[in-house]
C-alpha positions in Angstrom: 5.7 -25.0 -46.7 6.9 -21.7 -48.1 9.8 -21.3 -50.6 11.9 -18.5 -50.5 14.8 -17.5 -52.9 17.4 -14.6 -51.8 20.2 -12.9 -53.8 22.9 -11.7 -51.1 25.8 -9.3 -51.8 28.8 -10.0 -50.5 31.7 -8.1 -48.8 35.5 -8.8 -50.5 36.8 -11.5 -48.5 34.0 -12.8 -46.7 32.8 -15.1 -49.7 33.9 -18.5 -48.8 32.9 -17.8 -45.2 29.5 -16.9 -45.5 29.3 -19.5 -48.4 30.0 -22.3 -45.6 28.1 -20.8 -42.7 25.1 -20.5 -45.0 25.3 -24.3 -46.8 26.5 -26.0 -43.3 24.6 -24.0 -40.4 20.9 -22.8 -41.8 19.4 -25.9 -41.8 16.2 -24.1 -43.3 18.6 -23.3 -46.5 18.6 -26.2 -49.3 20.5 -24.7 -51.7 23.4 -22.2 -52.0 25.0 -21.3 -55.2 27.4 -18.7 -55.9 27.2 -16.4 -58.7 29.3 -14.0 -60.9 27.8 -10.5 -61.4 25.4 -7.8 -59.2 24.9 -10.6 -57.0 27.3 -13.0 -55.0 25.6 -16.1 -53.4 22.1 -17.2 -54.4 20.3 -19.2 -51.7 16.8 -21.4 -51.5 14.9 -21.4 -48.1 12.3 -23.7 -47.5 10.1 -23.0 -44.6 6.7 -23.6 -43.1 5.5 -20.1 -43.8 6.1 -17.0 -45.7 6.9 -15.2 -42.1 9.3 -17.8 -41.1 11.3 -17.7 -44.7 11.4 -13.5 -43.5 12.6 -14.3 -39.9 15.5 -16.8 -41.6 16.4 -13.5 -43.8 16.5 -10.8 -41.3 17.6 -12.9 -38.1 20.2 -15.7 -39.9 21.2 -14.1 -42.8 21.5 -10.4 -42.7 23.3 -11.0 -39.0 26.2 -12.9 -40.8 29.6 -10.7 -41.3 29.8 -9.7 -44.6 26.3 -10.0 -45.4 26.0 -6.1 -46.9 22.6 -6.5 -48.9 19.7 -9.2 -49.3 16.8 -9.1 -51.9 14.2 -12.1 -51.1 11.8 -13.6 -53.9 9.0 -15.5 -52.8 7.9 -18.7 -54.4 4.6 -19.5 -55.7 2.3 -22.1 -57.4 0.0 -20.1 -59.4 1.0 -20.8 -62.2 1.9 -24.7 -61.7 -1.6 -25.1 -60.1 -2.1 -27.5 -56.8 -1.4 -30.8 -57.4 
C-alpha cells in the first residue's frame, strides 16, 4: 500500500466543482480537505504502489478542469518502522 498527499491549486470559481469531483468520483482519494493559503485543496491518495499514486495525480487529478498546479508528497513508514 502506498499513500500520497497532493496539494492542489485551483482556479477561481472552480473550487466547489473540483472538491466534489475529488470527493465523490475518484475512489483512490480517501480524504479531501479545503485549505486557506498557498494551496486550495489537500487530498490523501491510497493505492497499491507509488506508480499508481502518480497515475492518479497525472491522469485523474491534473486532468480536471480548474486544477492549475499540484504538488505531490509520498508517505513513508521509515520513522514508524514496520508493524
